[in-house]
C-alpha positions in Angstrom: 102.6 287.4 75.8 106.2 288.5 74.7 106.6 292.3 73.5 107.8 293.1 70.5 111.3 293.7 70.6 114.0 295.1 68.2 117.5 295.1 67.8 119.6 298.3 67.1 119.1 299.6 63.6 122.7 299.6 63.1 122.1 295.6 63.4 119.4 294.4 60.8 120.5 292.8 58.2 120.8 293.3 54.6 119.2 290.7 52.7 115.8 289.7 52.6 116.6 285.6 53.5 117.3 287.3 56.8 114.3 289.2 57.2 112.1 286.0 56.4 113.3 284.1 59.7 112.1 288.0 61.6 109.1 288.1 60.0 107.8 284.7 59.2 108.0 283.7 62.7 105.2 281.7 64.4 101.5 282.5 63.9 101.4 285.8 62.8 99.6 288.1 66.3 95.4 288.8 64.9 93.5 292.3 65.7 92.2 291.9 69.7 89.4 293.1 68.4 89.1 290.1 65.6 89.3 287.8 68.6 86.4 289.9 71.1 84.0 288.9 67.4 85.1 285.5 67.7 84.6 285.2 71.1 81.0 285.9 70.9 80.0 282.9 69.5 81.7 280.3 71.7 78.1 280.0 73.7 76.3 278.6 70.7 79.3 278.0 68.2 77.8 275.1 66.4 74.7 277.0 65.2 77.4 280.2 63.6 77.5 280.4 59.8 80.4 280.7 58.4 79.3 283.5 56.2 79.6 284.9 59.8 83.0 283.7 61.1 84.3 284.4 57.4 83.3 288.2 57.8 85.5 288.4 60.7 88.2 286.9 58.7 88.3 289.4 55.6 88.5 292.3 58.4 91.6 291.1 59.3 94.6 290.5 57.0 96.7 288.7 59.8 93.9 286.7 60.1 93.5 285.8 56.9 96.8 284.5 56.5 96.8 282.5 59.8 93.7 280.8 57.7 95.5 280.5 54.6 98.7 279.2 55.9 97.2 276.2 57.6 94.9 276.1 54.0 98.6 275.9 52.1 99.7 272.6 53.9 97.0 270.5 52.5 96.9 272.4 49.2 99.1 270.2 47.3 96.9 266.7 48.4 93.8 268.5 46.9 92.6 268.6 43.2 92.0 271.8 43.2 93.1 274.9 45.8 90.6 276.6 48.2 91.2 280.5 46.9 87.3 281.0 48.8 87.7 282.0 52.6 84.3 280.2 53.0 85.7 277.3 51.6 88.4 277.2 53.7 86.5 277.5 57.0 84.4 274.2 56.2 87.7 272.3 54.7 89.7 272.8 58.4 86.1 272.9 60.0 84.8 276.1 61.0 84.9 276.1 64.7 88.2 274.2 65.4 89.8 276.9 63.8 88.0 279.3 65.8 88.8 277.2 68.7 92.8 278.0 67.0 91.8 281.0 66.3 91.7 282.3 69.9 94.1 281.1 70.9 96.6 283.1 69.0 98.6 285.9 69.7 97.2 289.9 69.4 98.7 292.7 67.8 97.7 294.9 70.6 100.0 292.7 73.1 102.8 292.3 71.2 102.9 296.2 70.4 101.5 297.5 73.6 104.4 299.7 74.8 105.0 300.4 71.5 102.0 302.9 70.4 103.3 304.3 67.5 104.1 301.0 66.0 100.7 299.9 67.0 99.0 302.7 65.0 101.5 301.9 62.1 100.0 298.5 62.3 96.2 299.0 62.2 96.7 301.7 59.5 97.6 299.2 57.2 95.5 296.8 58.1 92.4 299.4 58.1 93.8 300.0 54.7 93.4 296.1 53.5 90.3 295.9 55.0 89.5 298.6 52.9 91.3 297.5 49.7 89.1 294.3 50.4 86.3 295.6 50.7 86.4 297.5 47.1 87.4 295.0 45.3 84.7 292.7 46.7 82.3 295.3 45.1 83.6 296.1 41.8 84.3 292.5 41.3 80.7 291.5 41.6 80.4 294.7 39.9 81.4 292.8 36.6 80.8 289.5 37.1 84.4 289.0 38.3 84.3 284.2 38.9 87.2 285.5 40.3 85.6 287.4 43.0 87.0 285.6 46.4 90.4 285.2 45.3 90.4 289.0 44.3 89.6 289.9 48.2 92.3 287.3 49.8 94.7 288.9 47.5 93.5 292.4 48.4 93.9 291.7 52.5 97.6 290.0 51.6 98.6 292.5 49.4 100.6 294.6 51.8 101.2 291.3 54.2 104.6 292.5 54.7 104.5 295.7 55.7 102.1 294.3 58.2 104.6 292.0 59.5 107.8 294.0 59.8 105.3 296.9 61.9 104.9 293.7 63.9 107.8 292.5 64.5 110.5 295.1 63.8 108.4 298.5 64.8 112.0 300.5 65.1 112.5 300.0 61.8 109.3 300.6 60.6 109.1 303.9 62.4 112.4 304.8 61.0 111.6 304.5 57.6 108.5 306.5 57.5 110.1 309.0 59.3 112.4 309.2 56.5 109.3 308.6 53.8 107.7 312.2 55.6 111.5 313.9 54.9 111.5 312.9 51.5 107.8 313.3 50.3 109.3 314.0 46.8 111.4 310.5 47.0 110.2 307.0 45.8 109.1 305.0 47.6 110.8 302.2 46.2 114.3 304.3 46.5 113.4 304.7 50.1 112.9 301.1 50.7 115.9 300.1 49.1 118.4 303.0 51.0 116.4 301.6 54.5 116.3 298.4 53.6 119.5 297.4 51.7 117.8 295.5 49.1 114.0 295.8 47.4 111.5 295.4 49.0 109.6 293.3 46.3 112.1 290.6 46.5 110.9 290.3 49.9 107.2 290.0 49.5 108.1 287.5 46.3 109.7 284.7 48.8 107.1 285.6 51.8 104.2 284.9 49.8 106.2 281.6 48.6 106.6 281.0 51.8 102.9 281.1 52.9 102.0 278.6 50.2 99.3 280.3 48.9 97.0 279.4 45.8 98.4 280.0 43.2 95.5 282.4 41.8 96.6 284.3 44.5 99.6 284.8 44.3 99.3 285.3 40.6 97.5 288.7 41.2 99.5 290.0 43.9 102.5 289.4 41.6 101.8 289.3 38.3 104.3 288.4 35.6 103.5 289.8 33.0 101.7 286.9 30.8 99.5 286.7 34.6 98.3 289.9 34.2 94.1 289.8 34.3 91.3 292.0 35.1 91.2 290.7 38.1 94.8 291.3 39.1 94.4 294.9 37.9 91.5 295.4 40.5 93.4 294.2 43.5 95.8 296.3 42.7 93.2 299.2 42.0 92.1 298.9 45.5 94.7 298.3 46.7 96.1 301.8 45.5 92.8 303.6 45.9 92.3 302.5 49.7 95.8 303.5 50.2 95.3 307.1 48.5 91.9 307.2 50.1 94.1 306.8 53.6 97.1 309.4 52.9 96.1 311.3 49.8 94.6 314.7 50.0 94.8 315.8 46.3 91.0 315.0 45.3 91.2 315.2 41.8 93.5 312.8 41.4 91.4 310.6 43.6 88.4 311.6 40.8 90.5 310.3 37.9 90.8 306.9 39.9 87.4 306.8 40.2 86.5 307.2 36.6 88.8 305.2 35.4 87.8 302.3 38.0 84.3 303.1 36.4 85.9 303.3 32.9 87.5 299.5 33.5 84.7 298.4 34.8 82.3 300.3 32.1 79.8 301.3 34.2 78.8 305.1 34.8 80.7 307.2 37.8 77.8 307.6 39.0 76.6 304.2 39.9 80.2 303.5 41.1 79.9 306.2 43.7 76.4 304.7 44.6 78.4 300.8 45.1 80.9 302.5 46.9 78.5 304.5 49.3 80.3 307.6 48.5 77.6 309.8 47.4 77.1 312.2 50.7 80.8 312.7 50.4 83.7 315.4 49.3 84.9 313.1 47.1 81.8 311.8 45.6 80.0 314.9 45.6 82.7 316.3 44.1 83.7 313.5 40.7 79.7 313.8 40.1 79.8 317.7 40.2 82.7 317.2 37.9 83.2 314.3 35.6 85.9 313.4 33.2 85.8 315.9 29.8 82.3 316.8 30.9 80.6 313.8 30.6 79.8 311.0 33.1 82.4 308.1 32.4 81.7 305.2 30.9 78.0 306.7 30.3 
């Protein structure tokens, strides 16, 4: 397995189109843990429920991307677009996809000699996985008919960052260092200063390159006309997952819970139970100090 290799940081291109060629080459490496989980199905692969395979796919944003990229090649020939991991597996053939997936390169091998970059990749992947879990819970609570598309959108929301960690590890390590040294500067400004272009422009081009379903794309990059409760849930899930990973501002996290409960039109206490936060410092703090002295949406 070829290792990740960076050019000199001074040689990195300053235009998004050039970065697409760097980040979108070949099949995206997946988590070793995902392949280990899929390998356990080998002996009884024809008997394994599709939902079990879907659970593995939904725990790995890179594996999810691989699946949706294959589906994207067939979208133009279908009357409706597939926005569901299980349906995608059924369309392609669950057994066929598992066998193909077992040949994918792994992030662990690609970044074997780049432990700091591997850690950055795993942290970003973990945030995406949690965001997918959060948005599924919330979508079910509001009976959102776009639940499955929401999950895919949350998993792939930061896929450009993930691929940058994998294919440009030195550049991402440098970028993270600059962020730490300038905590009060806006991330978007730091990205522009370090990469030389608007990161959002690269994300848009990358997502289009992957031929994601229109609904999934519109949840990640909604126009004002496409802004929907489903898209808002996805953005909230991604933001909350990131804050849970990075923020020590308990009051800000509590406020997020109150706002999510308001959007879902449920009491904060129910939201905390659904998210299994009852025995966490955040959950206990939110219950003991609800907004304005009363339970949100009670």
